C-alpha positions as CSV (number, residue, x, y, z in Angstrom):
1,M,-31.1,24.9,18.7
2,K,-32.3,28.4,15.6
3,K,-31.3,25.4,12.6
4,L,-33.9,23.3,14.0
5,T,-37.0,25.4,14.7
6,I,-36.1,26.6,11.0
7,S,-36.6,23.4,9.5
8,M,-39.5,22.0,11.4
9,I,-41.0,25.1,10.3
10,L,-40.1,24.2,6.5
11,I,-41.0,20.6,6.5
12,I,-45.1,21.5,8.1
13,C,-45.3,24.9,5.5
14,I,-44.0,22.3,2.7
15,I,-47.1,19.2,4.3
16,L,-49.6,21.6,5.2
17,L,-48.7,23.3,1.2
18,S,-49.1,19.7,0.1
19,G,-51.9,17.5,-1.0
20,C,-53.1,14.6,-3.5
21,D,-55.8,15.2,-7.1
22,E,-58.7,14.2,-6.0
23,V,-59.7,10.8,-7.7
24,G,-62.2,11.0,-10.4
25,E,-65.2,11.9,-11.1
26,S,-68.8,10.6,-9.0
27,I,-70.6,7.7,-9.6
28,P,-74.1,9.3,-12.3
29,S,-76.5,9.4,-10.0
30,D,-79.1,7.4,-12.1
31,I,-76.3,4.1,-11.6
32,Q,-78.0,1.0,-9.6
33,I,-75.3,0.4,-6.8
34,E,-76.5,-2.8,-5.2
35,Y,-75.8,-2.6,-1.0
36,S,-74.0,0.3,-0.4
37,D,-75.2,4.4,0.1
38,F,-71.4,5.7,0.2
39,D,-70.3,8.2,-2.7
40,L,-68.6,6.3,-4.9
41,V,-66.1,8.3,-7.3
42,I,-64.0,5.9,-10.3
43,D,-60.8,6.4,-11.0
44,S,-60.1,8.3,-14.0
45,N,-57.3,6.3,-15.1
46,T,-58.1,3.0,-14.3
47,N,-62.3,2.6,-14.5
48,I,-61.8,1.1,-10.5
49,V,-64.3,2.8,-7.9
50,Y,-63.6,3.7,-4.9
51,I,-65.6,4.5,-2.0
52,D,-64.7,8.9,-1.1
53,N,-64.4,8.6,2.5
54,A,-64.9,12.1,4.0
55,V,-63.4,12.6,7.6
56,S,-63.7,16.2,9.1
57,N,-61.0,17.4,11.8
58,A,-62.1,19.5,14.5
59,N,-61.3,22.8,12.3
60,G,-63.9,21.8,9.7
61,I,-61.2,21.0,7.5
62,E,-62.2,18.0,5.4
63,H,-59.9,15.4,4.3
64,H,-61.3,12.3,1.7
65,V,-60.1,9.2,2.3
66,Y,-60.4,6.7,-1.0
67,T,-60.8,2.4,-0.3
68,P,-61.4,-0.2,-3.6
69,Y,-65.4,-0.3,-2.9
70,Y,-65.6,-4.2,-3.5
71,S,-68.8,-6.1,-5.4
72,K,-70.9,-8.3,-2.1
73,N,-68.7,-10.9,-4.2
74,G,-65.6,-9.7,-2.5
75,K,-64.0,-8.2,-5.7
76,I,-62.5,-4.4,-6.6
77,C,-65.4,-3.4,-8.9
78,K,-64.9,-1.5,-12.1
79,F,-67.1,1.3,-13.9
80,V,-67.8,-0.3,-17.6
81,D,-70.4,1.4,-19.5
82,G,-72.8,2.3,-17.2
83,K,-73.3,-0.6,-15.3
84,I,-69.9,-1.1,-11.9
85,I,-69.7,-4.7,-12.5
86,D,-67.0,-6.6,-11.1
87,W,-63.2,-6.6,-11.8
88,E,-61.8,-10.3,-12.8
């Protein structure tokens, strides 16, 4: 039982100390966004645009869930040459 308790404490510590990196930079405020009031970010490796869904838990800790941003044509968007475009 003692080994199980120590193992569980170690696992919880590892989970609490691990984290995710931010996806990338925010979309500049002067960029025209078609139909969205969401906060958008750009993946620095792929230039794919994501919606930054910020969620706070009961303790006030904020977590971010990133979901792809789709155009009104149903295509994933990329940020290219200062514009949000459909990715083909």
